[in-house]
C-alpha positions, 0 to 999 in steps of 0.5 A, a space after each residue: 370571758 372577763 375583760 383585761 382589766 379584770 384579769 389584771 385586778 385578779 392578778 393584783 389581788 393574787 400577788 398578795 394573797 394574805 396581805 391586807 388590801 384596799 381597792 381605791 376606786 373613784 366611787 364605792 359603787 365601782 369598786 364593788 362591781 369590780 369585785 363582783 366581777 372578780 369573784 364571780 369569774 375567779 372565786 372569792 378573794 381575801 382580805 380586800 375592802 373598798 375605799 375611795 380617796 376621800 374615805 380613806 383620808 377621812 379614816 387615816 386623819 380621824 384622830 388628828 381631827 378629833 384632838 384638834 377639834 376640827 370638823 370636815 366641811 362637805 362641798 354643799 357647806 362650803 358653797 354657802 360660805 362662798 355665796 356669803 363672801 361674794 355678796 359681802 363683797 358686792 356690798 363694797 364701794 365699786 364692786 367687781 360683781 353686782 348683786 344682780 349677777 349673784 345667781 346660783 350659777 355664778 356662785 357655783 362657778 366661783 365655788 368650783 374655782 375656789 375648790 380647784 385652787 384649794 385642791 392644787 394647794 394655792 393659797 391666796 398669798 400665791 396669787 399675783 394680779 399678773 396671773 390674771 387677764 383682768 386685774 379686777 377679776 384677780 383682785 376679786 378671786 384673791 379676796 374671795 380666796 382670803 376670806 374663805 381661808 380665814 373662815 375656815 380657820 376661824 370656825 376650825 373647818 377642814 377641807 381636802 387641802 388641809 386634810 391632806 396634811 392631817 392624814 397619817 401613814 399606815 403602818 400595818 403594811 396594807 397594799 393599796 391597789 388603784 386603777 390608773 387616774 390622771 384626773 386626780 388633784 394634787 391634794 388627792 395625789 398628796 393623800 395617796 402617796 402620804 398613805 400608800 407610798 411604795 405599797 401602791 399598785 397601779 393598774 392600767 386600763 383597757 384600750 379604748 373600746 373603739 380600738 380594733 384590738 380592745 376587748 370590746 365585742 364589736 364583732 358581734 355588735 348590733 346596731 340600730 337607729 330609731 325616730 325618736 327617744 321613745 321609739 328607740 327605747 320600745 325597740 330596746 325592750 322588745 329585743 330584751 323580751 325577744 331574747 328571753 334572758 334573766 333580766 339581771 343579765 342586762 345593762 343599759 347604758 344611757 348616754 344622756 341619762 335623765 331623759 332616757 332613764 325617765 323614758 325607761 322607768 315610765 315604759 318599765 312600769 307599764 310593762 311591769 319590768 323591774 329596773 335599777 338606776 345607777 344615778 336614781 331618778 329626779 325627785 319628780 318620779 316620787 309623789 313626795 318630790 312632786 309635792 315638794 316642787 308644787 309647794 314651791 310653785 305654790 310659794 312662787 305663784 302667790 299662794 294660788 288656792 288652786 295649788 294647794 286644792 290640787 295637792 289635796 285632791 291628788 293626795 300629795 297632802 292630807 289634812 286627815 291627821 288634824 281631824 280624821 273624820 273629814 274626808 279630802 273633798 270636804 277639806 276641798 269644798 270648804 277651801 273653795 267656798 272661802 273664794 280665796 283666789 291668791 295671796 297669803 293674807 287672804 287665807 287667814 283673813 277670809 277664814 277669820 271673816 267666815 268664822 265670824 259670819 257663820 257658825 264656828 264649824 269645826 272644819 273652818 276652825 281647823 283651817 284656820 289653824 292649819 294655815 295660821 301654822 303654814 304662815 306662822 313666820 314670814 321673811 321680809 321681801 329682802 330678807 329670804 334665804 334658802 334655809 327658811 324656804 327648805 325648813 318651811 317645806 319640811 314643815 309642811 311635808 312633815 305635818 301633811 305629807 302623805 307617805 306612799 313608799 320608801 321613795 317618799 320616806 327617802 325625800 323626807 330624810 334627805 330633806 331633814 339632812 338638807 336643812 341640818 347642813 344648811 343650818 350647821 353654816 347658817 350662822 356663818 353664811 346666812 344673808 338675806 335676798 330676794 324671794 326669786 333668788 332664794 327660790 333659784 337656790 332651792 330648786 337647785 338644792 331639790 334637784 340634787 335629791 335623787 330617788 330609786 337610787 341603786 348605784 350597784 345592780 340588783 337581782 332580778 332587774 335590769 340595771 340602767 347606768 350613765 356614761 360616767 358609770 356604765 360598763 362596770 356590771 359585767 353582765 352579758 347583754 348590754 345595750 348602749 342607747 342615745 349614742 348620737 353626736 350630741 350626747 357623746 360630745 365632751 365640752 372643752 369650753 374653758 372655765 369662765 372664771 379661771 382661763 387656761 392661761 390663767 391656770 398655767 400662770 397660777 399653778 402647775 398643779 391646776 388641771 387645764 380645762 382642755 386637759 380635763 376634757 381630754 382625759 375624761 373622754 379617754 378614761 370613759 373610752 377606756 372604761 367602756 372596754 370592760 363590756 364583754 358579751 352581746 352589745 347593741 348600740 342604738 341612737 336617735 337619728 331624727 328628732 321629731 320634735 325639732 324636725 332634724 336629722 341626727 348623726 350617730 357618735 363617731 364611736 358608732 361609726 368606728 365599731 361598725 368599721 371593727 365589725 365589718 372591717 371596712 376601715 374606711 366606712 363613713 357615715 353614708 355606708 353606715 346609714 346604708 347598712 343600718 337602713 330605715 330607722 325603727 319608729 314608734 309603731 312596728 309591723 310584727 307581721 312583717 317580722 316574725 322574730 319581733 315580740 309585740 311589746 304591748 297593746 300598741 303593737 298588738 293593735 298595729 298587727 291589727 291595723 297593718 297588712 303584711 306590707 305595712 300599709 294601714 288598713 280602715 281599722 273601723 270594723 276591728 275598733 268597733 267590734 273590740 270596743 263597744 262604746 267607741 262603736 256607739 260613739 262612731 254611730 253618734 258621730 255619723 248621726 251628728 253629721 247627717 241632716 236628720 235631727 236625732 237624740 244625738 243632736 239634743 232632740 230628746 223625746 220624753 214624756 217627763 219634759 212636758 211635766 217638768 216644763 209645767 212646774 218650772 219657775 223661769 227667769 228672763 234670762 233662762 228663756 233668753 239662754 234657751 232662745 240663744 242656744 237650747 243645748 246650753 240651756 239643757 246642760 245648765 238647767 236641765 242636767 245641772 251641769 255648771 262651771 265651778 265658781 273659782 277665783 282665777 289669776 289673770 295677771 292683766 285683770 282684776 274683775 271679770 266683766 260679771 264681777 265688774 257689772 255686779 259692783 256697779 249695780 251695787 254702787 247704783 243701787 245704794 246711791 239711788 236708795 239713799 238719795 231717794 229714801 228708798 223711793 219715797 222722795 224725788 232723787 236729791 243728787 250728791 256727788 260727795 255721797 256717790 263718791 263715798 259709796 264708790 270708795 266703800 264698795 271698791 274696798 269691799 270688792 278688793 277684800 273679796 276679790 284679790 288684784 293681780 297687782 297694785 298697778 292693775 288694781 289702781 288702773 281699774 279703780 280708775 276705770 270704775 270711778 269714770 263709770 260712776 262719773 258717767 252715770 252721775 252726769 246721766 242721772 242729773 238730766 233724767 226726768 224720770 223719778 226713781 221709785 224701786 231698786 232691785 225689785 224682787 218679782 215675788 208676791 207674799 214671798 212666792 214667785 210671781 204667777 205671770 198671766 200672758 195675754 192669751 190667759 195661760 200662766 208662767 211661774 216667773 222669778 228675778 230682780 228687776 234693776 229699777 223702775 222709775 215713774 214717768 208720770 202718774 201710773 206710767 212706769 219704766 223698767 230699766 235694766 243696767 248694762 255695762 258691756 257693748 251696747 251694739 247688740 241692742 239695735 234700735 230697731 230690734 225687739 225680741 231678736 229671735 227670742 234672745 232679748 225678752 227681759 224688756 217686755 216680760 219683766 215690764 209685763 211682770 212689773 205692771 202685774 206686781 204693782 197692781 197686785 202688791 197694791 203699790 198702784 192698782 192703775 199702773 202701766 209699764 209703757 216703756 223698757 230701756 237698757 241702760 248703759 251708763 259707762 265710759 264704754 256705753 257712753 250713757 246710751 239708753 235703748 228704749 222699748 215701747 211696750 206695745 207688743 205683748 201678743 207677740 210676747 205671749 206668742 214668742 213665750 208659748 213657742 219657747 215653752 212648747 219647744 221645750 216640752 217637745 225635747 228640743 235641745 239642739 245647739 245654736 248654729 251661730 259659732 260666735 256664741 260658742 266662743 265663750 260658752 262653758 260648754 265648748 269643750 263638750 260640744 266642739 264644732 256642734 254648731 257648724 252642723 246646724 245650719 243645714 239641719 235647720 234648713 232641712 224640710 224633714 226637720 220643720 215639724 220637730 223645730 216648728 216652734 223654735 224656727 218661728 221664735 228665731 225669725 221674729 226681730 
């Protein structure tokens, strides 16, 4: 049955059957939906077209505009003119507003108020300072309006106020039909009255839908509440599927549109349910939209390379059109290899240097060309503007954006329109600003682009509308979701620029903010009275994220009263009647009428008994998912006391052969002693964390990078002052300072700093470390001989002979070898970290400190076999901390425990051959481990396992090493 409004509309059409009729609607979509209802319920109507007041005004003034060579200015264009005027005024002496408050929100506030004044036929000359509570504000508003009027006149722009004077009366006897609208501005009223005159038919709306005598079907309404937005939408979808009605007979009106529309889109996509969205969805629901937002983040984030790599990996950007023979992964690997980190300049600088150093690979040349185009023109710090950023984004997505569907195509088109629109007024309004302010404007502009917009319903799809556009489809099934007190609240907050008191003083044509809010609410209640058929009202009564109860909107309570005829019912009566809220998970066994929505509901059937109690469920899960069953078995074996393959005890004959062929460094053996599983992941499986330059706003160099830099400075300095170890050290502070500055410059080029402040701070710390090194070297009595010495014989890794005659292939570099006296040497290992773990009375530290002994034996053998000193003896090793943190400390180890060294090394090798790759029991070592996310809490189980006597045999060699200090 049609609503009263549709009946009245049909009667208006019937009253003038042969006359041309124009239905004036707030939006074209509203008029089309009204017409659709009339035609569905009463049959075709003749000679009716839909117009809005704005479109009618343009049609009736088109000749005048052409003859006077005037252009209608759109709201998004006038915004930038207002922004330009305000910015100019902030530069005057003693301005009312400073540039720091010139945010998009502030400009929007002034823009709305200036438009209100213009549409109320208020000129700058009509304003008086007595109209305003603050005279300075009055002067500022008056000047903005005066300059705006002058700008319109200078550039032949026409706004709605001027347009009202240009429209001509329609002489063909057209009948104009318009629903009552008390929110029309003075300019809109003038346009309608001037064109339609006495031929205007005004239709009265229905009673508010909450009125007991309205057409709204309160007696058939269903009401429920839920524990969250997703739970609410899941319940709506269950009901829709249970009723088995065609989808195009259903409308969902979302009270809080964007959050609900997004939830509906996500769930509908999973369930393969077609939906149309009256107000569309934000651009992040299309891949091209996400690409734009990520490019914006890339710009704002100082061009971190991880952002552009992410776009290539996800497919948002593609360089295939540059060279289609190169795959996405190859582009990504090439960019990663350059180690850009962040900073616009580094892209081209590092590409140039890489091309010069290496063979000019086509992919590198192409990358240089790509980034030269992306960074071709760049504004100064204070010369940014939204047009530049939008044009930059447009250029990138046009060249490299990937179009997946019609939403992506729409976004590209909208970007073209945005750029064209801004370019039109750019010559008038263009002004420089800081980058962060320009980005705010661009974010605001992009938020206005919507995808999946279907202002009118489509066949075969649920129609999703908002409170401002819903209730017009005439569909027989309507779900009104999100009906809590917050979502239905209509703000009566005053305009912060033009207070209601000031609006009353200025002109009777200006609508008061309080009146606008009141009338808006009345119009909404009357429009929703058009809903007929079956209605379900719902709201979220508990916000899980905030942990608080939420009340239903008053309108829900009123519909409940109309339904139950309990006119005095309050919220407690409503709550008792509704019962418990619907949760995300439901038990369909308890209610046979409920249709399971998806796998989750099916699983809940399997995991709950008929009273809603949660069962164990392990048998059901393990039977359904074999991998999960295997995982459960692995967890049980991990927490047991038995060492198994799930702990890293891997019995394989291949290990013995593999270990015998391996080339070891001291650090590899130490890593195995620290955590065999960590060794296994890295050196056996070859799984390593990716070497990336990671942005850290508090630090320039990572500890390892800082250590490498200091090693390089020490190496270059000692090599030069000893003529590569052939002469006694001739110390030269100025030379050391020169080398330090040279290496700092090299590292600055190689690794970007997050800020100049951090860079200078770490420069100072490194220079202080170098001073410590210099002062310590002045008092050393040993003679530096060899630096960064590689342990090779004839270019091959050394075959190191242990004291028991066994051999181990070894590789590595010794930081420094000093001569103590003839044929007596000390090896030195620079350390730039904390010296506390190198205890004076320690030696092997459970196998985690082998380098001093292993490399001492290797250095002695190398000196002899290479012919440097056939009588060489390495009697000492030291861990040397020549930094401010280490205060020049040197921990010396006498090399008199070589038989014990042999035992430790042999036990470690035997343990590897036996497949013992269990995790450490020291959880502290897991804090900075690259594999911590894989192991999780593995270390907590190992203490008891290692103590279990049944495991002693398998762990014998490893346990022996751990006891050796």
